[in-house]
Structure formats: structure tokens, C-alpha cells
Backbone as CSV, one residue per row, in Angstrom:
resi,resn,N_x,N_y,N_z,CA_x,CA_y,CA_z,C_x,C_y,C_z
1,MET,17.387,-20.040,24.104,16.360,-20.258,23.069,17.191,-21.101,21.632
2,SER,16.846,-21.985,20.865,18.154,-22.625,19.712,17.144,-22.035,18.663
3,THR,17.332,-22.195,17.372,16.222,-21.999,16.318,15.771,-23.279,15.967
4,GLY,14.416,-23.282,14.807,13.662,-24.508,14.487,12.504,-23.996,14.686
5,ASN,11.447,-25.116,14.566,10.177,-25.526,13.974,8.918,-25.393,15.458
6,ARG,10.169,-26.862,17.048,9.172,-26.395,18.259,10.188,-25.422,19.291
7,VAL,10.312,-24.426,18.364,10.914,-23.448,20.196,10.463,-22.430,19.925
8,SER,9.889,-21.576,20.926,9.414,-20.741,21.509,10.647,-19.049,20.570
9,THR,9.388,-18.481,19.692,10.840,-17.359,18.906,9.747,-15.599,19.451
10,VAL,11.013,-15.087,19.274,10.831,-13.870,19.878,9.309,-12.777,19.307
11,LEU,9.879,-12.904,17.827,8.250,-13.049,16.774,6.804,-13.775,16.614
12,ALA,7.114,-15.207,17.055,5.737,-16.187,17.264,5.050,-15.633,19.084
13,ARG,6.562,-14.888,20.315,5.601,-14.829,21.176,5.140,-13.140,20.639
14,GLN,5.294,-12.283,19.778,4.617,-11.209,20.344,3.219,-11.453,19.450
15,LEU,3.243,-12.610,18.620,1.881,-13.179,18.099,1.213,-13.853,18.614
16,GLY,1.381,-14.635,19.806,0.120,-15.484,20.458,0.401,-14.490,21.709
17,GLY,1.238,-13.525,22.078,0.702,-13.049,23.280,-0.470,-11.200,22.612
18,GLN,-0.233,-11.885,21.091,-1.647,-10.030,20.989,-3.157,-11.345,20.807
19,LEU,-2.993,-12.410,20.686,-4.101,-12.812,20.139,-4.515,-13.374,21.527
20,LEU,-3.938,-13.901,23.051,-4.087,-14.105,24.006,-4.721,-13.006,24.216
21,ALA,-4.356,-11.263,23.807,-5.141,-10.826,24.704,-6.951,-9.995,23.668
22,PHE,-6.719,-10.944,22.751,-8.269,-11.014,21.940,-8.953,-11.652,22.618
23,ARG,-8.460,-12.897,22.834,-9.233,-13.458,23.708,-9.530,-13.771,25.230
24,GLU,-8.540,-13.154,25.215,-9.711,-12.851,26.905,-10.279,-11.527,27.004
25,ALA,-9.990,-10.221,26.004,-11.448,-8.997,25.592,-12.604,-10.318,24.962
26,ALA,-12.232,-11.560,24.124,-13.355,-12.106,23.896,-14.628,-12.643,25.135
27,GLY,-13.379,-13.150,26.547,-14.322,-13.229,27.519,-14.183,-14.947,27.096
28,LEU,-13.076,-15.625,25.920,-13.207,-16.891,25.860,-11.991,-17.899,26.284
29,ASN,-12.455,-18.996,26.682,-10.954,-19.296,27.206,-10.127,-20.751,26.169
30,GLN,-9.521,-20.739,26.363,-8.863,-21.721,25.574,-9.724,-22.459,24.972
31,SER,-9.759,-23.818,25.707,-11.229,-24.978,25.719,-11.912,-24.649,23.881
32,ARG,-12.634,-23.813,24.164,-12.762,-23.066,22.687,-12.397,-22.543,22.064
33,ALA,-11.092,-21.730,21.528,-10.227,-21.548,21.028,-10.250,-22.997,20.624
34,ALA,-9.460,-23.369,20.695,-9.778,-24.925,20.490,-10.341,-25.785,19.731
35,GLU,-11.942,-25.765,20.119,-13.356,-26.061,19.240,-13.233,-26.231,18.082
36,VAL,-12.716,-24.321,17.188,-12.485,-23.921,15.963,-11.595,-24.505,15.045
37,LEU,-10.954,-24.703,15.973,-9.366,-25.243,15.510,-9.278,-26.515,15.196
38,SER,-10.176,-27.274,15.829,-10.598,-28.705,15.946,-8.803,-29.395,16.337
39,ALA,-8.749,-28.841,17.640,-6.981,-29.758,18.165,-7.359,-28.882,19.117
40,GLN,-6.996,-30.085,20.192,-6.767,-29.447,21.782,-6.031,-28.457,22.268
41,THR,-6.516,-28.573,23.306,-6.407,-27.288,23.933,-4.389,-26.576,24.344
42,ALA,-3.982,-27.604,23.907,-2.576,-27.705,23.687,-1.877,-27.284,23.174
43,LYS,-2.622,-27.116,22.164,-2.477,-26.325,20.808,-2.397,-24.936,21.030
44,VAL,-3.713,-24.250,22.202,-3.794,-23.227,21.937,-2.560,-22.474,22.401
45,ALA,-2.629,-23.235,24.417,-1.413,-23.073,24.584,-0.488,-22.652,23.718
46,LYS,0.612,-23.449,23.034,1.651,-24.046,22.782,1.532,-22.326,21.535
47,MET,0.382,-21.944,21.105,0.414,-20.631,20.102,0.388,-19.512,20.787
48,GLU,-0.250,-19.500,22.227,-0.265,-18.029,22.553,1.050,-18.051,23.900
49,ARG,1.731,-19.112,23.872,3.539,-18.710,23.958,4.648,-18.774,23.406
50,GLY,3.954,-19.112,21.899,5.289,-18.461,20.216,6.090,-19.949,20.398
51,TRP,5.656,-21.351,20.398,6.168,-22.296,20.622,5.950,-22.991,19.424
52,VAL,5.092,-22.222,18.790,4.578,-23.250,17.592,4.769,-22.615,16.373
53,PRO,4.693,-22.695,15.134,4.448,-21.731,13.877,3.312,-21.068,13.201
54,PHE,2.998,-20.496,13.305,1.450,-19.972,13.310,1.193,-20.557,11.460
55,ARG,-0.270,-21.436,11.518,-1.079,-21.429,10.213,-1.764,-20.320,10.117
56,ASP,-1.625,-19.530,8.317,-2.611,-18.216,8.500,-4.869,-19.267,8.961
57,PRO,-4.606,-20.355,8.354,-6.448,-20.348,8.289,-6.244,-20.580,9.952
58,ASP,-4.934,-20.980,10.789,-5.653,-20.943,11.915,-6.133,-18.727,12.917
59,ILE,-5.095,-18.311,11.970,-5.800,-16.971,13.006,-6.325,-16.828,12.176
60,ILE,-6.827,-16.582,11.066,-8.314,-16.304,10.269,-9.269,-16.209,11.000
61,ALA,-9.265,-17.895,11.336,-10.280,-18.961,12.398,-10.401,-17.816,13.951
62,LEU,-9.497,-17.771,14.445,-9.360,-17.230,15.673,-9.354,-15.765,15.846
63,CYS,-8.815,-15.073,14.917,-9.454,-14.069,14.564,-11.229,-13.710,14.533
64,LYS,-11.711,-14.878,13.962,-13.774,-15.105,13.329,-13.861,-14.399,14.904
65,LEU,-13.574,-15.537,15.543,-13.949,-16.259,17.083,-14.054,-15.029,18.126
66,TYR,-13.089,-14.314,17.629,-12.588,-13.005,19.104,-13.165,-11.624,18.329
67,GLY,-13.869,-12.143,16.867,-14.223,-10.890,16.625,-13.692,-9.608,16.575
68,VAL,-12.217,-10.025,15.881,-11.249,-8.802,15.635,-11.595,-8.751,14.100
69,GLU,-12.102,-7.965,14.282,-13.012,-7.682,12.146,-12.051,-6.343,10.916
70,ASP,-10.789,-6.163,12.071,-10.534,-4.707,10.688,-9.387,-5.575,10.056
71,ALA,-9.699,-5.464,9.010,-8.848,-6.067,8.292,-7.259,-5.857,8.289
72,GLU,-6.669,-4.809,8.107,-5.803,-4.310,8.685,-4.660,-5.139,9.981
73,VAL,-6.152,-5.439,11.046,-5.418,-5.796,12.518,-4.748,-7.102,11.869
74,VAL,-5.608,-8.270,10.962,-6.255,-9.732,10.484,-4.663,-9.369,9.794
75,ASP,-4.272,-8.559,9.067,-2.889,-8.984,7.983,-2.022,-8.713,8.774
76,GLY,-2.108,-7.703,9.455,-0.412,-7.448,10.257,-0.509,-8.949,11.194
77,LEU,-1.217,-9.398,11.685,-0.938,-11.136,11.719,-0.937,-11.948,11.300
78,LEU,-0.724,-12.004,10.493,-0.417,-13.183,9.313,1.010,-12.129,8.691
79,ARG,1.373,-11.567,8.530,2.800,-11.158,7.832,3.344,-11.007,8.729
80,LEU,3.307,-10.824,9.749,3.758,-11.592,11.089,4.175,-13.122,11.195
81,ALA,3.275,-13.970,11.137,3.197,-15.252,10.923,4.185,-15.270,10.579
82,LYS,3.875,-14.694,8.875,5.070,-15.129,7.556,6.639,-14.829,8.363
83,LEU,7.079,-13.663,8.402,8.446,-13.425,9.004,8.643,-14.144,10.186
84,ASP,7.459,-15.130,10.911,8.236,-15.833,11.985,8.624,-17.117,11.020
85,ARG,7.440,-17.178,10.170,7.773,-18.953,9.281,9.374,-18.936,8.793
86,ASP,9.477,-17.838,8.263,10.611,-17.892,7.236,11.409,-17.641,8.009
87,ARG,11.735,-16.522,8.860,13.059,-16.321,10.495,13.683,-18.075,10.600
88,ARG,11.846,-19.009,10.890,13.179,-20.477,11.482,12.929,-21.849,10.495
89,LYS,12.759,-21.282,8.760,13.318,-21.976,8.182,14.544,-21.727,7.402
90,ALA,15.591,-20.127,8.208,16.181,-19.679,7.398,17.036,-20.524,8.189
91,LYS,18.486,-21.070,7.642,19.786,-21.727,7.607,20.737,-21.527,7.481
92,GLY,20.846,-20.438,8.125,22.012,-19.226,8.105,23.068,-19.508,8.670
93,TRP,23.664,-18.977,8.837,25.244,-19.610,9.222,25.343,-19.300,10.957
94,TRP,24.558,-18.560,11.199,24.578,-18.974,12.996,23.968,-20.020,13.296
95,SER,23.238,-20.858,12.538,22.772,-21.984,13.185,23.960,-22.553,13.830
96,ALA,24.961,-22.469,13.475,26.147,-24.000,13.634,26.884,-23.256,15.180
97,LEU,26.346,-21.722,15.728,26.763,-21.695,16.889,26.630,-22.402,18.006
98,ASP,27.559,-22.162,18.877,26.882,-22.797,20.325,25.870,-22.630,21.305
99,GLN,26.136,-21.006,21.557,25.612,-20.609,22.227,24.081,-20.101,21.365
100,GLY,23.172,-20.570,22.178,21.826,-20.491,21.793,20.919,-18.951,22.439
101,ASN,21.072,-18.089,23.248,20.903,-16.651,22.785,21.888,-16.088,21.501
102,LEU,23.077,-15.997,21.184,23.593,-15.827,20.537,22.699,-16.299,19.219
103,ARG,22.308,-16.648,19.158,22.203,-17.553,17.255,20.812,-16.871,17.742
104,GLU,20.146,-16.932,18.748,18.453,-15.735,18.360,18.645,-14.419,18.366
105,TYR,20.021,-13.862,19.145,20.044,-12.877,18.210,20.689,-12.112,16.836
106,ILE,21.074,-13.254,16.496,21.694,-13.124,15.462,20.764,-13.355,14.326
107,ALA,19.411,-14.193,14.479,18.416,-14.640,13.802,18.073,-13.433,13.694
108,MET,17.515,-12.707,14.438,16.269,-11.745,14.829,17.379,-10.251,13.625
109,GLU,18.494,-10.458,13.903,19.458,-8.774,13.879,19.587,-9.164,12.389
110,ASP,19.470,-10.146,11.623,19.349,-10.406,10.308,18.391,-10.231,9.484
111,VAL,17.371,-10.681,10.028,16.180,-10.380,9.874,15.678,-8.704,9.669
112,ALA,16.304,-8.055,10.256,15.680,-6.688,11.441,16.069,-5.800,10.090
113,LEU,15.234,-4.761,10.009,15.534,-3.681,8.809,16.768,-2.169,9.931
114,LYS,15.738,-2.611,11.131,17.130,-1.352,11.153,17.735,-1.818,13.043
115,VAL,18.056,-1.378,13.830,19.235,-1.324,15.074,19.628,0.151,15.701
116,ARG,19.024,0.538,16.296,18.934,1.243,17.388,19.544,0.692,18.441
117,LEU,20.915,1.233,19.198,21.624,0.468,20.092,22.658,1.807,21.092
118,TRP,22.564,1.245,22.728,23.138,2.149,22.885,23.746,1.203,23.964
119,GLN,25.392,1.478,24.152,26.544,1.297,24.674,27.468,1.946,25.977
120,LEU,27.574,1.521,26.784,28.306,2.135,27.967,30.267,1.851,27.662
121,SER,30.564,0.718,27.634,31.784,0.542,28.245,32.500,0.100,27.017
122,VAL,31.977,-0.425,25.808,32.468,-1.564,24.816,32.375,-1.018,23.275
123,ILE,33.487,-1.043,22.458,32.488,-0.140,21.050,31.916,-1.445,20.617
124,PRO,30.261,-1.116,19.845,29.752,-2.004,19.357,29.741,-3.228,18.675
125,GLY,29.892,-4.720,19.244,30.057,-5.425,18.021,29.812,-5.278,16.582
126,LEU,28.721,-4.587,16.042,29.309,-4.352,14.438,29.908,-3.870,14.186
127,PHE,30.664,-2.498,15.153,31.784,-1.776,15.121,32.669,-1.865,15.028
128,GLN,33.348,-3.261,15.745,34.917,-3.491,16.264,35.910,-4.617,15.191
129,THR,36.793,-3.631,15.091,37.999,-4.386,14.119,38.564,-5.284,14.913
130,PRO,38.734,-6.537,13.828,39.354,-7.543,14.725,40.286,-7.622,15.797
131,GLU,41.022,-6.825,15.841,42.380,-6.204,17.142,41.662,-6.539,17.816
132,TYR,40.302,-5.888,17.537,39.579,-5.631,19.394,38.803,-5.988,19.418
133,THR,38.146,-6.767,18.779,37.396,-7.909,19.831,38.396,-9.352,19.819
134,ARG,40.220,-9.919,19.301,40.447,-10.409,20.345,41.068,-9.989,21.729
135,ALA,41.697,-8.940,21.860,41.782,-8.372,22.267,40.594,-8.352,23.631
136,LEU,39.704,-8.255,22.808,38.504,-7.662,23.957,38.055,-9.315,24.378
137,ALA,38.309,-10.132,23.967,37.737,-11.720,24.258,38.799,-12.087,25.137
138,VAL,40.276,-11.531,24.930,41.658,-12.393,25.760,41.766,-12.324,27.182
139,PRO,40.940,-11.564,27.815,40.147,-12.288,29.861,39.234,-12.772,29.497
140,GLU,38.547,-13.460,28.985,36.941,-13.764,29.248,37.229,-15.694,29.221
141,ILE,39.247,-15.723,28.374,39.022,-17.783,27.852,39.567,-18.103,29.208
142,SER,40.113,-19.455,28.706,40.628,-19.635,29.292,42.174,-20.520,28.037
143,PRO,43.424,-20.666,29.009,44.246,-21.179,27.848,44.162,-22.008,26.731
144,ASP,43.537,-23.024,27.118,43.130,-24.032,26.803,41.822,-23.562,25.347
145,GLU,41.216,-22.477,25.568,40.038,-21.759,24.812,40.742,-20.877,23.491
146,ILE,41.995,-20.917,22.691,42.307,-19.271,22.149,41.430,-19.984,21.160
147,ASP,41.182,-20.771,20.130,40.487,-21.023,18.815,38.735,-20.792,19.203
148,HIS,38.704,-20.245,20.335,37.436,-19.689,20.389,37.589,-18.196,20.365
149,ILE,38.570,-17.249,20.364,38.900,-15.893,19.664,38.029,-15.731,18.510
150,GLU,39.203,-16.569,17.790,38.715,-16.241,16.022,37.748,-16.746,15.505
151,ARG,37.065,-17.715,16.255,34.792,-18.162,16.116,34.500,-17.078,16.840
152,VAL,35.425,-16.365,17.904,34.465,-14.298,18.333,34.236,-13.463,16.831
153,VAL,35.585,-13.664,16.273,35.925,-12.833,15.503,35.404,-13.006,14.437
154,ASP,35.400,-14.238,14.022,34.547,-14.980,12.387,33.459,-14.488,12.647
155,VAL,32.054,-14.504,13.742,31.017,-14.171,14.334,30.986,-12.705,13.655
156,ARG,32.000,-11.833,14.831,31.979,-10.906,14.632,31.933,-10.186,12.379
157,ARG,32.781,-10.713,12.009,32.870,-10.206,10.592,31.379,-10.269,10.186
158,ARG,30.808,-11.160,10.347,29.434,-12.406,9.743,28.295,-10.808,9.292
159,ARG,28.683,-11.098,10.310,27.740,-10.325,10.865,27.571,-8.625,10.280
160,GLN,28.919,-7.913,10.877,29.033,-6.376,9.882,28.728,-6.790,8.704
161,ALA,28.696,-7.842,7.602,28.528,-8.266,6.061,27.380,-6.998,6.175
162,ARG,25.943,-7.181,6.468,25.023,-6.733,7.192,25.161,-5.451,7.131
163,LEU,26.571,-4.731,7.111,26.224,-2.694,6.857,26.317,-2.943,5.858
164,TYR,26.798,-3.468,4.983,27.254,-3.485,3.314,25.795,-4.002,2.116
165,GLY,25.885,-3.632,0.988,25.203,-4.341,0.100,24.215,-3.576,-0.390
166,ASP,23.015,-4.147,-1.241,22.539,-3.356,-1.570,20.396,-3.359,-1.010
167,HIS,21.013,-3.581,0.665,19.734,-3.245,1.289,20.932,-3.397,3.027
168,PRO,21.072,-2.621,3.198,22.986,-2.446,4.410,21.138,-2.809,5.871
169,LEU,21.708,-2.931,6.454,21.306,-2.538,8.456,21.033,-0.703,8.398
170,GLN,20.235,-0.436,8.526,20.402,1.072,9.571,20.566,0.888,11.008
171,VAL,21.456,1.002,10.770,22.428,1.579,12.808,22.666,3.183,13.511
172,HIS,21.920,2.741,13.932,21.765,4.359,14.408,22.010,3.576,16.355
173,ALA,23.635,4.096,16.653,24.121,4.134,17.578,24.751,5.214,18.539
174,VAL,24.411,5.022,19.579,24.683,5.915,20.651,25.767,5.294,21.885
175,ILE,27.052,5.934,21.657,28.289,5.466,22.607,28.655,6.531,23.898
176,TRP,28.581,6.253,24.769,29.201,6.275,25.402,30.196,7.204,25.830
177,GLU,31.510,7.867,25.631,32.935,8.303,26.028,33.454,7.623,26.192
178,ALA,33.646,6.822,26.966,34.207,5.648,28.042,34.797,4.799,27.491
179,ALA,34.019,4.415,25.940,33.953,2.965,25.359,35.093,3.602,24.074
180,LEU,35.705,4.119,24.163,36.117,5.325,23.368,37.769,5.450,23.698
181,ARG,37.649,5.333,25.132,38.815,5.834,26.240,39.257,5.040,26.628
182,GLN,38.555,3.911,26.572,39.156,2.045,27.108,40.128,1.576,26.438
183,MET,40.990,1.954,26.838,42.200,0.991,26.229,42.648,-0.543,26.463
184,ILE,41.076,-0.820,25.582,41.426,-2.323,24.796,42.174,-2.883,23.835
185,GLY,43.324,-3.594,24.318,44.367,-4.034,23.463,45.606,-3.055,22.660
186,GLY,45.694,-1.987,23.639,46.890,-0.722,23.724,46.302,-0.028,22.597
187,PRO,47.748,1.095,22.988,46.777,2.093,21.724,47.030,2.499,20.258
188,ARG,47.836,0.867,19.780,47.736,0.833,18.228,46.539,0.169,17.971
189,ALA,46.068,-0.721,18.867,44.678,-1.383,18.330,43.597,-0.721,18.291
190,MET,43.788,0.509,19.782,42.701,1.272,20.045,42.594,2.572,18.258
191,GLY,43.600,2.453,18.237,44.064,3.678,17.552,43.436,3.131,15.873
192,GLN,43.677,1.556,15.793,43.056,1.232,14.624,41.560,1.201,14.532
193,GLN,41.514,0.720,16.012,39.791,1.041,16.100,39.195,2.524,15.961
194,LEU,39.188,3.200,16.185,39.230,4.545,16.195,39.042,5.140,14.805
195,ALA,39.788,4.747,14.079,40.269,4.960,12.687,38.649,4.058,12.057
196,HIS,38.230,3.167,12.331,37.573,2.757,11.378,36.205,2.920,12.373
197,LEU,36.276,2.994,13.343,34.992,3.961,13.226,34.777,5.562,12.877
198,ARG,35.814,6.179,12.759,35.044,6.807,12.562,35.274,7.120,10.359
199,GLU,35.662,5.835,9.756,35.548,5.341,8.182,33.920,4.825,8.991
200,LEU,33.093,4.273,9.896,32.376,4.118,9.436,30.686,4.781,9.312
201,THR,31.496,6.269,9.772,30.445,7.250,9.882,30.293,7.914,8.613
202,GLU,31.193,7.617,7.405,30.883,8.453,6.238,30.118,7.258,5.494
203,LEU,29.347,6.300,6.055,27.699,4.947,5.113,27.188,5.621,5.896
204,PRO,26.380,5.773,4.949,25.111,6.520,5.091,23.957,5.707,5.749
205,ASN,23.666,4.429,5.889,23.184,3.455,6.670,23.789,3.054,8.477
206,VAL,24.711,4.376,8.176,25.349,3.992,9.565,25.143,5.542,10.701
207,HIS,24.359,5.774,11.263,24.382,6.680,12.326,25.276,6.613,13.908
208,ILE,26.386,7.309,13.996,26.522,7.766,15.341,26.471,8.814,16.031
209,GLN,25.888,9.181,17.547,26.563,9.772,18.539,26.995,9.299,19.161
210,LEU,28.168,10.257,20.228,29.071,9.982,21.147,28.314,11.015,22.226
211,LEU,27.516,10.242,23.308,27.790,10.732,24.441,28.446,11.176,25.627
212,PRO,29.200,12.664,25.252,30.364,13.105,26.293,30.600,13.290,27.209
213,PHE,31.505,13.164,28.171,31.657,12.798,29.766,30.669,14.370,30.485
214,ARG,30.851,15.353,30.138,30.226,16.455,30.227,28.960,16.425,30.276
215,ALA,28.039,15.686,29.603,26.843,15.546,29.871,26.597,15.464,30.822
216,GLY,27.271,14.865,31.725,26.814,14.904,33.702,26.147,13.375,33.136
217,GLY,24.666,13.564,34.061,23.968,13.178,34.306,23.044,11.728,33.214
218,TYR,23.364,11.001,33.234,21.870,10.866,31.159,21.552,9.404,32.025
219,PRO,20.365,9.761,31.481,19.559,8.628,30.583,20.138,7.471,30.668
220,GLY,20.113,6.000,30.822,20.357,5.016,30.533,21.663,4.324,31.045
221,VAL,21.580,4.751,32.419,22.450,4.411,34.065,22.703,2.532,34.002
222,GLY,20.913,2.325,33.344,20.824,0.948,33.607,21.866,-0.003,32.784
223,GLY,22.159,0.228,31.695,22.914,-1.240,31.059,22.698,-0.124,29.694
224,PRO,23.376,-1.230,28.510,22.969,-1.148,27.135,21.628,-2.380,26.994
225,PHE,21.274,-2.101,25.491,21.070,-2.729,25.039,20.007,-2.213,23.637
226,ASN,19.657,-3.204,22.772,19.482,-2.594,20.916,18.186,-2.802,20.833
227,ILE,17.706,-1.984,20.181,16.366,-1.842,19.763,16.680,-2.794,18.090
228,LEU,16.126,-3.472,18.306,15.244,-4.135,16.428,14.223,-3.896,16.421
229,SER,14.484,-3.579,15.271,13.065,-2.722,14.479,13.253,-3.657,12.536
230,PHE,11.932,-3.693,12.414,11.449,-4.796,11.478,10.660,-4.734,10.642
231,ALA,10.401,-4.783,8.894,10.375,-4.162,7.499,8.589,-4.021,7.590
232,ASP,8.074,-5.432,8.679,6.592,-5.554,8.489,6.320,-5.065,9.533
233,GLU,5.621,-4.241,9.277,4.341,-2.831,9.750,4.089,-3.754,11.247
234,GLY,3.666,-4.879,10.983,2.659,-6.031,12.522,3.855,-6.187,13.090
235,ALA,5.368,-6.507,12.859,5.731,-6.709,13.960,6.279,-5.432,14.479
236,VAL,6.400,-5.655,15.988,6.882,-4.796,17.027,7.994,-5.064,17.027
237,ASP,8.481,-3.493,17.842,9.706,-3.738,18.159,9.955,-4.428,19.283
238,VAL,11.967,-4.828,19.077,12.267,-5.790,20.705,12.994,-5.146,20.977
239,ILE,13.036,-5.423,22.087,14.520,-4.586,22.843,15.522,-5.608,23.166
240,HIS,16.417,-6.193,22.995,17.489,-6.523,23.591,18.754,-6.414,24.514
241,MET,18.872,-6.941,25.483,19.455,-6.997,26.557,20.710,-7.407,27.384
242,ASP,21.761,-7.921,26.747,22.483,-9.101,27.582,23.190,-8.799,29.419
243,GLY,23.073,-9.652,29.928,23.608,-9.768,31.370,24.562,-10.441,30.815
244,LEU,25.296,-10.633,32.879,26.080,-11.905,32.945,25.276,-13.081,33.230
245,GLY,25.104,-13.874,32.124,24.630,-15.072,32.228,23.418,-15.352,31.818
246,SER,22.998,-14.251,31.460,21.114,-14.251,30.628,21.183,-13.022,29.622
247,THR,20.374,-13.561,29.225,19.722,-13.136,27.854,18.038,-11.883,27.952
248,VAL,17.946,-11.366,27.785,16.730,-10.784,28.279,16.168,-9.943,27.021
249,TRP,14.982,-10.318,26.745,14.328,-9.966,25.819,12.999,-9.068,26.083
250,VAL,12.285,-8.166,25.766,11.641,-7.193,26.151,10.660,-6.644,25.036
251,GLU,9.349,-7.486,24.866,8.192,-7.653,23.562,7.307,-6.795,23.248
252,GLY,6.612,-6.038,24.809,5.322,-5.519,24.697,5.853,-4.486,24.573
253,GLU,4.682,-4.357,23.741,4.340,-2.672,22.466,4.621,-1.544,23.896
254,GLN,3.927,-1.209,24.646,4.324,-0.524,25.873,5.963,-0.610,26.515
255,GLU,6.592,-1.059,26.632,7.501,-1.479,26.839,8.669,-1.641,25.648
256,SER,8.429,-1.180,24.803,9.491,-1.191,23.888,9.035,0.183,23.268
257,ALA,7.840,0.534,22.921,7.671,2.370,23.450,8.487,3.058,24.077
258,ALA,8.789,2.120,25.685,9.359,2.931,26.865,10.906,3.017,26.183
259,TYR,11.370,1.846,26.075,12.956,1.593,25.433,13.503,2.387,24.074
260,ALA,12.467,3.154,23.168,12.216,3.839,22.546,12.746,5.207,22.512
261,GLN,11.297,6.206,23.907,11.315,6.896,24.617,13.272,7.103,24.973
262,LEU,13.470,6.009,25.571,15.059,6.786,26.549,15.898,6.722,25.098
263,PHE,15.749,5.965,24.572,16.953,6.709,23.148,16.615,6.950,23.255
264,GLY,15.113,7.942,22.134,15.721,9.432,21.812,15.922,10.380,23.063
265,ARG,16.075,9.904,24.052,16.792,10.812,25.630,18.069,11.306,25.751
266,LEU,18.712,9.722,24.869,19.951,9.640,24.465,20.449,10.410,23.500
267,CYS,19.765,9.830,22.405,20.091,10.749,21.346,20.273,12.703,21.577
268,ALA,19.125,12.984,22.131,18.796,14.110,22.263,20.139,14.390,23.558
269,ALA,21.083,14.128,24.602,21.795,14.225,25.139,23.462,14.332,25.004
270,SER,23.079,13.949,23.712,24.137,13.266,22.789,25.350,14.809,22.399
271,LEU,26.592,14.167,21.298,26.951,14.883,20.785,25.956,15.087,19.206
272,SER,26.092,16.212,18.337,26.038,15.686,16.726,26.471,15.183,16.086
273,PRO,26.188,14.268,15.292,26.998,13.433,14.233,27.816,13.717,13.912
274,TYR,28.001,15.679,13.437,29.061,16.075,12.907,30.436,15.858,14.233
275,ASP,30.273,16.450,15.764,30.688,16.587,16.976,30.885,15.489,16.931
276,SER,30.397,14.784,16.942,30.962,12.755,17.938,31.688,12.768,16.376
277,VAL,32.278,12.812,15.430,33.096,12.920,14.211,34.486,13.278,14.793
278,GLN,34.152,14.546,15.525,35.186,15.329,16.088,35.519,15.330,17.010
279,LEU,35.037,14.337,17.972,35.479,13.690,19.469,36.112,12.248,18.853
280,ILE,35.919,11.773,17.785,36.528,10.454,17.999,37.728,10.960,17.363
281,GLU,37.865,11.032,16.271,39.595,12.081,15.851,40.209,12.811,16.547
282,GLY,39.613,13.529,18.006,40.391,14.228,18.973,40.616,13.423,19.558
283,ILE,39.813,12.009,20.788,40.662,10.524,20.976,41.600,10.163,20.677
284,GLY,41.953,9.768,19.038,42.421,8.959,17.959,43.747,9.501,18.160
285,LYS,44.232,11.331,17.996,45.037,12.039,18.104,45.364,11.985,19.513
286,GLU,45.132,12.213,20.872,44.923,11.538,21.557,46.584,10.162,21.596
287,MET,45.615,9.154,21.403,46.173,8.003,21.920,47.244,7.809,21.049
288,SER,47.683,8.741,19.590,49.339,8.527,19.394,49.798,9.495,19.805
289,GLU,49.700,10.362,20.148,50.851,10.868,21.399,51.600,10.452,21.876
């Protein structure tokens, strides 16, 4: 999905899904909703699928039609609509990226308040050193795409800028021990990466826990995922998962809650932040010997 006004965005789909649920609960069809908006049925269909930005008067009119009288609920929808409009208007550095899925994720990450992430095999992108990123990218490209490596490094660097500043991104990461022992780029590159990871634990907005091998069986074997949370109370957490050749967004309230519970179990099975630092330092010493 690319950015712009006439595309389906994660936040708009959340809002559209809530309005759809209200309409169905009221027993009304799209034609009736379109009458209230003095519009065609196609507009309502696009709104419910998140394909267009939402106007506040339309949201208020539909809520009145659907019998949604709770002022807090309506205000939450209006705030969510504003957040989506602001994100669509944003012309951040990520707008020039070639990969639509990556643009969508970075745009979401840029407006997120907090990211909770679970990673099994590699150091999370927000924590990677340039040398680690380069070594990770080399096997994935052909010899005539060397310039692509530096673009990947630059994307990582720009994303990592959100870890600093007056209003830094809050990050809680759970990482499997295997990611720290996987020799990406050789001992020198991995030594620098582990040292950087250790430094990041000193940031007040970065919370790192390691899931050690000795934990045995653990939840989350299905693959890595990111949970993005937003400052606006009307925005439900969204889950992002990258697969081979595809990107999956999990947007439902129940589904988001399920992943939050899964993340909680991963945290409970992992080392404390203090013990995680000890393991990071221990693995670093092993690699320097």
C-alpha cells in the first residue's frame, strides 16, 4: 500500500471497520447511510474499507444515524480520523522509498507512541549498526545492486533517529538469544553490534529483554511481530508481520489483544532487563576471545 489520499490505510480501516460494525448493529444498509451523506453508495463502501480520508461531519452524521450516542465513542472516532488525515498529509523522508509495504510501516512507526516487538533470528532494525545492516543485506542482493545496501543502511539510520530527542519512541523488545549468537558479518561486526545493543539499554525509552536458550519451549514460535501503539485513545494497537514476499497487518481489537497477551507471555518467559544486559555482555566477551 502506498501513501496518499486515495489509498487504504491501517488507521482508516480501523475507523471504517468500527462504522461498519455500528451500521450492521443498527440493521441498516449502505444505501441508507449514503442518503444521510447525500452521496453515492460507493462512498460508504470506500469509507468502510478505509480507502478515503474521513470528514468529521460525515462521521457525526453516520453516528447519529446508527444510534451511537456515547460522546466519548464519537470523540474517539473523530480523533482517529484526524490522526489518519495527518498521516496521509505527512510527506516524510519515507515517501520516496520504492517498497510500498515499507513506506506504510515506517509512516505508522513515525506516528506511533510505542513499539513492542518480538524477534527471533536477527537484531531488530531499530537497534542495528550500519556494519550489521550491510552484512545482513549482502546475501539478499545481486552484485549489480550494491547501491541498494547503502539505501537500506540509510533507512535504518533515519528510523533509529526516533529513539532520541524530546519525544522519543518507546520501544520494548524481546529478542531470542539466537539473534545475538548468529555471526552476522563476523566477530568484529557482531562485537560492535552487541556493544551498541548494550548502550541502547541505557536509554530510558528502550526496554530490552532476552529470551535465553535455557527457557526451553516458548510462545511466539510462529514468527516475529511488532505491536504499534498510538497516543490517541481511539486508535487500537495494530500488529505488523513481515513474511516472505508479503506483509500482514492485524487490526482487529480482539486480535490486537491476543498479540498483546502473547507478548506478555514472552516477557514473562524472558530474562529481566538486568540479566539481559549480563547475557549481552557475556556473549560479547565470548566473541572477542
